[in-house]
N, C-alpha and C positions, 0 to 999 in steps of 0.2 A: 389245416383247419382257419376255416375265415370267420371271425367272428363278425356277428350283427348284433346294432347297440338302440337301445331303447331309455327315452326318459321315466319312463315309468315299467313297472313289474310285469302290468300286465295290457301295455302298451303293444303298438307294433312295431316289432323289429326291423332294422335297415343296416345293409352295410356301410352305411352315409355313418362316421363318427362325427360325433357332437364336435360343435367347437365354442368358446366362449370368448368373447371379446372387452368384457365389462367384469367389474370387480362381484365376486361370487361368494357363498360361503356353504361349503359340504353341499355342492348338488350332485344328487346321487345318478348317475349314470347305469344303466343295467346293460350289460351283454352276456351272448349265449354263445360257446361253441357247441358244432356239430359237424360229427364224422359219421360216414356208412362205420356203422357195424360198431360203432360208441354209443353210450349214453349222453346226450345233451345237458351239457353242466350250464347252468346259468348263475348269474354274481354278479356282482355292483361294485364299482367305486365310487370314490368322493371326491368331488375337484372344487376345488379353494385355488380362486386369486384374489391376492390382497392386493393392496393402495398400494398406488405409487408414491412414494416422498417427491414432492416439487423441488427440484435443484433450481438453482440461477441459472445453469447452464443451459436449459430449457427455455427460456425467455430472452427474447433479439433486446439487443442495445436500444434506447430511445433515443433518438436525433433531439438535438439541442432544440428546445421551442423559445418562442418568441414572446417578449409579457405583452401582455393585451390589457390588464388592469381587471382581468376577469380570472373566476379560476382555472389552472389550464387541466385539461383532462386527455393526456395524447394516449392513442388505442395503444394497447398491449400485443406485441407479437409473439406466436412460439416458434420454436424451432422443432425442426423436425427430426425425432429422437426414436432411429428404427422407425417399428409399426407402431408407437405409441403416438395417440392423437391427442391433445387437449383440445375438447369442446366447450363453449361458452356454459353448459350446464356443470363444468366439473372444476368453474373457479366464481370466484366474486373479487372485483376489484376496491380499495381502499385509499383514497387519496390523500395524501398533506405536503403542507409546505408549498404548495401549487399553485400562489399567485405573484408574490414578488418574486424581486432580480434573485438567483442563489439555485440552490440544489431542492427540488422537489423530488419528490418519492412517492411511490406505488405499492399497495402491498395484495400480493396475488397471494388469496387464501382459498385452500381447499374446500368445498362443499359438501356436506355430510352424506349427499346421494351421490356424489361423483366417482372417478376411478382414482383421486389422487389422493394427498393427506400433507400437513402441514402449511404453511405459509412463508413467501421470499418477498423481500423487501428492494424493489429496482428503485435506484434513484437516475435523473436526468437533471438536466440543467435547466434555468431557466435563463436567459440572455437581455441587455437592456435592449430596449424600443427607439425609434429614431422618432420626433417630430417631422410633420411634414411641412418644410418652412417655405415651401414653394410659391406661400402667397404673402409670405412677408417679404418686407421692402423699406429702404428708406424715402422720404417724403419726397425727394426731391434728388435728382439723378443731373438734371443740367445745369447745375449752379447757381448763383446768383447774381445779380447788376447792384453793384456800390448805390444805397439809398442813401445811407447814414441812420436806418432804422437793423433793429438785431434780427439777425436770420437766424430760425432755430432749423434743424434737420430732429427729423422721430420716425420711428421705425412704428409700422403699422402693418395688420393679416397676419399678425401669431397666431398660431393655434391656440387650441384649448392646453390650458395647462404651464405655458409661457408665457412671461408676464417682464415687464421692463425693470432692472433694477438699478440702473443710473447708466449716465448717458459721460461720455469725456468728449470734450470740444464740438459740443452739437451746436452750442449759440455762440455768432458770432457779429461783429456790427463792421471791422473794416474790411477793404479790400484784400484778398491774398487766398494763398492755397491750406486746406485744412483739411484734416482728417479725423471724421470722428468716429466712434464709437462706442459701443452697447454691453450691458452687462446683463444677461437675463435671470428671472429667477426660473428655477425650473426642475423636476424631481429629479436632481440627480443620481438615487439610488436605482432606480428603474431606467431611466432612458440615455441615449447618448445625450453629448453637450449638442446645444441647438447652435447652429450657425447660419447665417442671413449666406444666398446665394448670388452669386454676381449677377 
């Protein structure tokens, strides 16, 4: 017996078995069995494909992200789990705690019209950024010649977000070798400590 199939009782029957890749519920597949000297038998079967629950193993780990001062929304990648593919219409993304240094999160939620159900939360790290100190420098690196007046060293060329909090040993009158230092105000929660380059 060679069965033939159709998606409607009065439709055209072929020997190609219908296949389904998306969620469906009680889809009727008609089939007919025919053989010489036997009466043809026609019947149907119902096909249901249920939604697949989202699982954390379906979602790739998110690499560490660098602080930018803006909300960070890294792309979400999906692992290849057998023949199941997750496409954009299957999910929505909701980000939280995704601006400052620390642990951000993205909630992957299945859509009503997609092939999946439930939701999964994936976490990622936001790491400290570094200030661009390439233009910051002391006011003089050649030294001074004693003339009886006070000599003052200061720092200029600081990037946005960095200001001078205080100096140490930066004002001298008499000849000698001195080492000046500076302390900066900066966003220590989200940036690495700024340092003057040589």
